[in-house]
C-alpha positions in Angstrom: 129.7 120.4 132.4 132.7 119.4 135.4 134.5 121.8 137.8 137.4 120.3 136.1 137.6 121.2 133.1 134.6 122.1 130.1 135.1 120.8 126.7 132.7 122.7 123.9 132.4 121.3 120.3 131.6 123.7 117.7 129.5 122.8 114.7 129.3 123.9 110.9 126.5 126.1 111.2 126.8 129.9 112.6 124.5 129.8 115.1 126.6 127.3 117.0 129.9 128.9 116.2 128.2 132.5 117.7 127.3 130.6 120.9 130.7 131.0 122.6 132.8 133.9 120.4 132.1 137.5 121.0 129.1 137.7 124.0 131.0 136.6 127.3 131.8 139.2 129.8 135.0 137.2 131.1 136.5 134.1 131.5 135.3 133.8 134.7 131.4 134.0 133.3 132.5 131.1 130.4 133.0 128.6 133.5 130.0 129.6 134.8 127.0 130.4 132.9 127.9 131.0 129.3 129.7 127.4 129.9 126.6 125.5 130.5 124.9 126.9 128.1 126.3 126.0 125.1 126.4 122.4 126.4 123.0 122.3 127.3 120.3 124.5 125.9 122.1 124.9 122.1 124.2 121.9 121.6 123.0 119.3 119.2 123.6 115.7 120.3 125.7 113.8 118.0 126.7 110.1 117.9 130.7 109.3 117.6 130.5 108.1 113.9 128.5 111.7 113.1 131.2 113.8 115.1 133.3 113.6 111.9 131.1 114.9 109.5 129.6 117.7 112.0 132.1 119.2 113.7 135.1 121.4 112.2 136.6 123.0 115.4 137.2 121.8 119.0 137.1 124.4 121.9 138.9 122.4 124.7 139.3 123.9 128.6 141.9 122.5 130.3 144.4 120.3 130.8 146.9 118.3 128.4 144.7 115.6 129.6 141.2 116.9 127.9 143.3 117.1 124.5 144.4 113.7 124.5 140.5 112.5 125.5 139.5 114.4 122.8 141.7 112.7 120.0 141.3 109.3 121.8 137.6 109.1 122.7 135.0 111.5 121.2 136.3 110.9 117.3 137.0 107.5 115.8 139.5 108.7 113.5 139.9 112.1 112.0 140.0 114.7 114.6 139.2 118.5 113.5 141.6 121.4 114.6 141.6 122.0 117.9 142.4 125.1 119.7 143.3 124.5 123.8 143.0 126.8 126.7 145.4 125.8 129.5 142.8 125.5 132.5 145.4 122.2 133.8 148.4 122.0 135.4 151.3 121.5 132.4 150.3 123.1 129.4 152.4 121.3 126.5 149.2 121.3 124.2 147.4 124.3 125.6 149.0 127.5 124.5 146.5 129.7 125.0 145.8 131.3 128.5 142.5 131.6 129.8 142.4 135.5 129.8 142.8 135.1 126.0 139.3 133.2 125.1 137.0 136.2 124.3 139.7 137.6 122.2 141.2 134.5 120.3 136.9 133.1 120.1 136.4 136.7 118.7 139.2 136.4 116.1 137.8 132.6 115.1 134.4 134.5 114.6 135.6 137.2 112.2 137.3 134.1 110.5 140.8 134.7 111.1 144.2 132.8 109.8 145.3 131.1 113.1 148.9 129.4 112.7 148.6 125.5 113.4 150.6 122.5 114.3 150.3 119.3 113.0 151.1 116.4 114.9 151.0 113.0 113.7 149.5 110.2 115.5 150.1 106.2 115.7 147.7 104.2 114.6 147.7 100.7 117.1 146.5 97.3 115.5 146.2 94.7 118.5 146.4 90.7 117.9 145.5 87.7 119.5 147.5 84.7 118.5 144.9 81.9 117.0 145.8 78.7 119.1 146.7 75.3 117.4 143.5 73.9 118.3 141.6 76.4 116.1 139.6 73.8 113.7 139.2 74.8 109.9 135.6 75.2 110.2 136.1 77.7 112.7 138.4 79.8 110.4 136.4 79.4 107.3 133.3 81.1 109.3 135.4 83.7 110.5 136.6 84.6 106.7 133.3 84.3 105.2 131.3 86.5 108.1 131.8 89.8 106.8 132.3 91.4 110.5 134.6 89.1 111.2 138.2 90.4 113.0 140.7 90.7 110.5 143.2 88.1 110.2 146.9 89.1 110.0 150.0 86.6 109.2 153.2 88.5 109.1 155.3 88.6 106.5 153.3 85.9 104.9 153.5 83.3 107.0 150.8 80.7 107.5 152.0 79.5 110.5 151.5 82.7 112.4 148.2 83.2 112.7 146.7 86.4 114.0 143.0 87.7 114.7 142.8 91.5 115.0 141.4 92.4 118.6 141.1 96.2 118.5 142.5 99.6 116.5 143.4 102.7 118.5 145.1 105.6 117.2 146.7 107.9 119.9 148.8 110.7 120.1 150.9 110.7 122.6 152.5 107.4 123.0 152.1 103.3 123.9 153.6 101.7 126.3 154.4 97.7 127.0 154.9 97.0 130.2 155.2 93.9 132.5 152.1 94.9 134.8 151.9 92.9 138.2 154.3 90.6 137.5 157.7 90.4 139.1 159.6 89.3 135.8 161.5 91.6 133.0 159.5 92.3 130.2 160.7 89.9 127.3 159.3 91.6 123.9 160.7 90.8 120.5 160.7 94.5 118.1 160.6 94.1 114.4 161.0 97.1 112.1 158.9 96.3 108.7 159.3 92.4 109.4 163.3 92.7 110.2 164.4 91.8 113.9 165.4 94.7 115.3 165.6 93.2 119.4 164.4 91.8 122.2 163.6 94.3 125.2 164.6 93.0 128.2 163.7 95.4 130.6 160.5 96.8 132.7 158.8 98.0 129.4 159.2 100.1 126.5 157.6 102.9 124.9 156.4 104.1 121.7 156.1 107.4 121.3 154.9 110.1 118.9 157.3 113.4 118.6 154.6 115.4 120.9 154.6 112.3 123.2 158.2 112.6 123.2 158.3 115.1 126.2 156.3 112.4 128.7 157.0 109.6 129.7 159.5 108.7 127.0 161.3 111.8 128.4 161.4 111.0 131.8 162.8 106.9 131.3 166.0 109.0 129.0 164.4 109.9 125.8 164.7 113.0 123.5 162.7 116.0 123.1 161.4 116.0 119.7 160.0 119.2 117.9 156.0 117.8 117.1 156.2 118.3 113.5 159.3 116.4 113.1 158.4 113.0 111.4 159.5 110.0 113.7 158.8 107.0 115.8 160.5 107.1 119.1 161.3 103.5 121.2 162.6 104.2 124.5 163.6 101.1 126.7 161.9 101.7 130.6 165.0 100.5 133.1 166.4 98.2 130.4 168.3 95.7 132.2 171.6 95.8 129.3 172.8 99.4 129.9 173.5 99.4 126.1 170.1 99.6 125.2 170.0 103.3 123.9 166.6 105.1 122.6 166.2 105.1 119.1 164.1 107.2 115.9 162.3 105.4 113.4 161.2 107.2 110.5 157.2 107.4 110.0 156.7 105.7 107.1 157.8 102.2 108.5 155.7 100.0 110.8 156.5 98.2 113.9 155.8 95.2 115.5 156.1 93.9 119.3 155.5 90.2 119.8 155.2 88.5 122.8 157.3 85.1 122.5 155.9 82.0 123.5 158.3 81.3 125.6 158.3 84.7 127.7 158.3 83.8 131.4 154.6 86.1 131.6 152.7 88.6 129.5 152.7 91.9 129.3 150.0 95.0 129.5 149.5 97.8 127.3 147.9 101.6 128.1 147.6 104.2 124.9 147.7 107.5 125.9 147.2 106.1 129.6 143.9 104.2 128.7 142.9 101.3 127.0 144.8 98.8 129.0 144.6 95.5 127.9 147.0 92.6 128.9 148.9 90.6 125.7 149.4 87.1 126.3 152.2 84.9 125.4 152.3 84.8 121.4 149.8 88.3 121.2 151.8 90.7 119.2 150.5 94.6 117.6 151.7 96.6 115.2 152.6 100.5 115.3 152.4 102.8 112.4 151.8 106.1 111.8 148.1 107.0 111.8 146.5 108.4 108.4 145.0 110.9 110.7 146.9 113.7 112.2 145.7 116.5 114.5 145.9 120.0 114.2 146.3 122.4 117.1 145.8 126.0 116.7 149.2 128.3 117.6 149.1 130.8 119.7 152.6 132.4 117.5 153.7 129.5 115.7 154.5 125.7 115.9 158.2 126.6 117.4 157.7 129.5 119.1 154.9 127.5 120.9 156.9 124.2 121.7 159.7 126.1 122.9 158.0 128.3 125.1 156.0 125.0 126.5 158.8 123.2 127.0 160.8 125.9 129.0 157.6 127.0 131.0 156.7 123.4 131.8 160.6 121.5 132.2 162.5 125.1 132.7 164.7 123.5 130.3 168.3 124.7 130.1 167.8 127.0 133.3 170.8 128.2 135.1 172.4 131.3 136.1 174.3 133.1 133.1 178.0 132.4 133.5 179.5 135.6 134.8 182.0 137.3 132.6 185.7 138.5 133.3 185.9 141.7 134.7 189.6 141.2 133.5 189.8 141.7 130.0 193.0 140.3 130.1 191.8 136.9 130.6 189.8 136.3 128.0 191.9 133.8 125.6 191.2 135.5 121.7 192.8 132.4 120.2 
């Protein structure tokens, strides 16, 4: 249990669910004694591989970063439904106030149905370019080994062989930037193996609709309702003023390549984590993850989303224009 946030994962048995539902005296008591009890005395210890089979609900007490951590670190593939209470700064993903915890927990304990938002995630596959010096014996050994990393040949081109380095599922965004180098990022962007553009900028953001109100929005991207099936591509400080953000349908696969003739490599991060370098010749693919995330709503998906946008961003807030007191000035034509 941390002073900054607390995460309680509930399992299938009724005894585990009842630990955090109707008995707490107040939200303050939950943060003190009760939170420690549910996380120590009565909780079971699971490996990460077992969590998907044993956990049916996640209760998050914290900010947006806690929920991102749950989605990317605690569950390798499928994420259970999550109900999040706002103990953080912004609260885009945490629609429940801490004062409502007891009431909401009792509703869950009684088995009441609550509305939820289905939030798509992205699957990022990172590949390393095989050097031409790799001999056939090494390749045959890798292909024969069941634990070997997968070989990837874009568009069936055998002259380009890549070995999978890592797979990450993210909820917000993938950021590809120039890192510490002073040079522009030089990246080739493909959509379903069709060259879309060459990115020459500080970097590029590939975001989900959930992530559209984060870094992508700060870089000039559009706000997108979290249930709209799309993938956002937003450049970061592009050198060309005509390079505008793009929305792709969610069924495509994007591929980002660091060309061999680039002045430098690139750096990536997934939801602010998994910082890695892409060297010249490396690539990654982006597609919709087969495992979405269901987040419980306070009211409904649309009401909660607009409430978060207005509360966190003060979206389109301005004084209302005064009406004409002289009715004859009103143009009725």
